[in-house]
C-alpha positions in Angstrom: 0.0 0.0 0.0 1.3 3.4 -0.9 1.7 5.9 1.9 0.4 9.4 1.7 2.9 11.6 0.1 5.0 8.8 -1.3 6.4 9.2 -4.8 4.7 7.4 -7.6 6.5 5.5 -10.4 7.3 2.2 -11.9 8.0 0.6 -8.6 5.0 2.1 -6.7 3.6 -0.4 -4.2 6.7 -2.5 -4.2 8.9 -3.3 -1.2 12.7 -3.7 -1.8 15.6 -4.8 0.3 19.0 -3.6 -0.9 22.3 -4.7 0.7 25.3 -2.4 0.6 23.0 0.5 0.2 24.9 3.1 2.1 27.3 4.0 -0.7 28.3 3.3 -4.3 26.2 1.1 -6.5 23.8 0.1 -3.7 23.1 3.7 -2.8 22.7 4.6 -6.5 20.1 1.9 -6.9 18.3 2.9 -3.7 18.0 6.4 -4.9 16.5 5.3 -8.3 14.2 2.9 -6.6 13.0 5.6 -4.2 12.4 8.0 -7.2 10.2 5.2 -8.7 8.1 4.8 -5.6 9.5 1.7 -4.0 9.6 1.3 -0.2 13.1 0.4 0.8 15.1 -1.2 3.5 18.7 -0.1 3.2 21.0 -2.7 4.7 24.6 -1.9 5.3 27.5 -2.4 7.6 28.1 1.4 7.8 26.0 2.7 10.7 27.0 6.3 10.0 26.4 6.8 6.3 23.5 4.3 6.1 21.1 6.3 8.3 22.1 9.5 6.6 21.2 8.1 3.2 17.9 6.8 4.6 17.1 10.2 6.1 17.8 12.0 2.9 15.5 9.7 1.0 12.8 10.2 3.6 13.2 14.0 3.3 12.3 13.5 -0.4 9.2 11.6 0.3 10.4 8.1 0.1 9.6 5.3 2.6 13.1 4.2 3.5 14.6 2.6 6.6 18.2 1.7 7.5 19.2 -1.5 9.2 22.8 -2.3 10.1 23.8 -5.6 8.5 27.0 -7.6 8.1 26.2 -9.9 5.2 28.8 -12.3 6.3 26.5 -13.1 9.2 23.5 -15.3 8.4 21.4 -13.8 11.3 22.0 -10.3 10.1 20.8 -11.2 6.6 17.7 -13.0 7.7 16.8 -10.1 10.1 17.1 -7.6 7.2 14.7 -9.7 5.1 12.3 -10.1 8.0 12.4 -6.3 8.6 11.3 -5.6 5.1 8.4 -7.9 5.4 7.4 -6.5 8.8 7.7 -2.8 7.8 6.2 -3.0 4.3 4.2 -6.2 4.3 6.1 -7.8 1.5 9.5 -8.5 0.0 9.0 -7.9 -3.7 12.5 -6.9 -4.8 15.8 -8.1 -3.4 19.1 -6.6 -4.5 22.2 -8.5 -3.3 25.0 -6.0 -3.6 27.1 -5.8 -0.4 30.7 -6.7 -0.3 33.8 -5.4 1.4 37.2 -6.8 0.5 40.9 -6.3 0.7 43.6 -5.3 -1.8 45.0 -7.5 -4.6 47.0 -10.5 -3.6 48.4 -13.3 -5.8 46.6 -16.6 -5.8 49.3 -18.5 -4.0 49.1 -16.0 -1.1 45.3 -16.1 -0.8 44.5 -17.7 2.5 41.5 -20.0 3.2 40.1 -17.4 5.4 40.0 -14.8 2.6 38.2 -17.3 0.4 35.8 -18.1 3.2 35.1 -14.4 3.7 34.5 -13.8 0.0 32.1 -16.8 -0.3 30.2 -15.7 2.8 29.7 -12.1 1.6 28.9 -13.1 -2.0 27.4 -16.6 -2.4 26.2 -17.3 1.1 24.7 -13.9 1.7 22.9 -14.1 -1.6 21.7 -17.6 -0.8 20.5 -16.7 2.7 18.6 -13.6 1.5 17.0 -15.3 -1.5 15.8 -18.3 0.6 14.3 -16.0 3.2 12.6 -13.9 0.7 11.2 -16.8 -1.4 8.1 -17.5 0.7 7.0 -13.8 0.5 7.5 -13.7 -3.3 5.8 -17.1 -3.8 2.8 -15.9 -1.8 2.3 -12.9 -4.2 3.4 -14.9 -7.3 5.7 -12.0 -8.1 9.3 -11.3 -7.3 12.5 -9.7 -8.6 16.0 -10.7 -7.5 18.9 -8.7 -8.8 22.3 -10.1 -7.8 25.5 -8.1 -8.4 28.4 -10.1 -9.9 31.6 -8.7 -11.4 33.6 -8.3 -14.5 36.5 -9.4 -12.3 35.3 -12.9 -12.5 34.3 -12.9 -16.1 37.6 -11.4 -17.3 39.7 -13.3 -14.7 41.3 -10.1 -13.3 44.6 -10.6 -11.4 44.9 -10.3 -7.7 41.3 -11.1 -6.7 40.8 -14.8 -7.2 38.7 -15.1 -4.0 36.3 -12.4 -5.1 36.3 -13.6 -8.7 35.4 -17.2 -7.7 32.7 -16.0 -5.3 31.0 -13.7 -7.8 31.0 -16.4 -10.5 29.4 -18.7 -7.9 26.7 -16.1 -7.5 26.0 -16.1 -11.2 25.7 -19.9 -11.3 23.4 -19.9 -8.2 21.3 -17.1 -9.8 20.8 -19.0 -13.1 19.6 -22.1 -11.2 17.2 -20.1 -9.0 15.9 -18.4 -12.1 15.1 -21.9 -13.6 13.5 -23.3 -10.5 11.5 -20.2 -9.5 10.2 -19.0 -12.9 6.9 -20.8 -12.4 6.2 -18.7 -9.3 6.5 -15.4 -11.3 10.0 -14.7 -9.8 12.7 -13.3 -12.1 16.3 -13.7 -11.1 18.9 -11.7 -13.0 22.5 -10.6 -12.6 24.2 -7.2 -13.2 28.0 -7.0 -13.8 28.5 -3.3 -13.3 31.4 -0.9 -13.9 30.9 2.1 -11.8 32.5 4.5 -9.4 31.7 2.5 -6.3 33.3 2.9 -2.9 35.7 0.1 -3.7 36.7 1.8 -7.0 37.3 5.1 -5.1 39.6 3.3 -2.7 41.4 1.7 -5.6 41.8 5.0 -7.4 43.3 6.5 -4.3 45.9 3.7 -4.0 46.7 3.4 -7.7 45.5 6.5 -9.5 47.4 5.8 -12.7 46.0 2.3 -13.0 42.5 3.6 -12.3 42.8 6.3 -14.9 44.1 3.8 -17.5 41.2 1.4 -16.7 38.6 4.1 -17.2 40.3 5.2 -20.4 40.3 1.7 -21.8 36.6 1.5 -21.4 34.9 1.8 -24.8 32.9 4.8 -23.5 36.0 6.3 -21.9 34.7 6.5 -18.4 33.5 4.5 -15.4 29.7 4.5 -14.8 27.7 6.5 -12.3 25.9 4.3 -9.8 22.7 6.4 -9.8 22.4 7.4 -13.4 24.0 4.5 -15.2 23.5 1.4 -13.0 20.3 2.5 -11.2 18.0 2.7 -14.3 18.9 -0.8 -15.4 18.2 -2.1 -11.9 14.8 -0.3 -12.0 14.0 -2.0 -15.3 14.9 -5.4 -13.9 12.8 -4.7 -10.8 9.8 -3.6 -12.8 6.9 -5.3 -14.6 8.7 -4.5 -17.9 11.2 -7.3 -17.1 8.5 -10.0 -16.4 9.8 -12.2 -19.3 13.5 -11.8 -18.5 15.2 -14.2 -16.2 18.5 -16.0 -15.7 20.4 -13.4 -17.6 23.6 -11.4 -16.9 23.5 -7.8 -18.0 26.9 -6.2 -18.5 26.2 -2.6 -17.5 29.8 -1.5 -18.1 30.1 0.9 -21.0 31.2 -2.0 -23.2 34.1 -3.0 -21.0 33.3 -6.7 -21.2 33.5 -6.9 -25.0 37.3 -7.3 -25.2 38.1 -7.0 -21.6 39.5 -4.0 -19.9 43.2 -4.4 -18.9 43.7 -4.9 -15.2 47.3 -5.4 -14.0 47.6 -4.3 -10.4 51.0 -3.6 -8.9 51.3 -6.2 -6.2 55.0 -6.9 -6.5 57.1 -9.3 -8.5 56.1 -12.9 -9.0 58.2 -14.8 -6.5 
């Protein structure tokens, strides 16, 4: 049900949970969803920026609430899904986006712990959220799941084998869920974005020349904007317009996937 004063749009009457919504791509998607009338739970680890984003959206007429969430913890993920159902009466749209990682390290120096962390934040967090949201979506015979993967995995970028493997696992899991859940009116799709996220900003600060070269190598000559380049595609996937689209990966990357954007981080000589 739409609240008085709430914005109208393509997502009016829909309830969405977005993880990693305090910054970067998650924030950009949250802002576009809000502009299209969705009610939103913004789940994020950042207990400072997250409430500020939610408050800003509220000031613009959106129904938005922040919940602190560490997606590597199953209880946190389940609680965020439950909050969406409690606050808005449904879980119509689920965006699995949250991730926090470390700098590039060669494969032979990747510890089991780093792989475990990557799998928890990517594959397991996605699995936990999707399974918790499934009964709500089945009950309404309508659902949209948008999972964030990465060109890192598709193009086998150096230095991030743990992240690459975890994100490719998310793609495989998403395709299987799309096949199994299609009969319930639930569409599951993946976005591989290239945008100025929080992680990209950190990378640009550490290696500005490599970041500049990466952006220049993009066919469109730039990195995307989370709100104006990635957000509208997420809105489409979350809307009724995408009712016949499922199990797909959309490369929202300015064409960077076509030939692969060079990525050679400086992490020391090969020993």
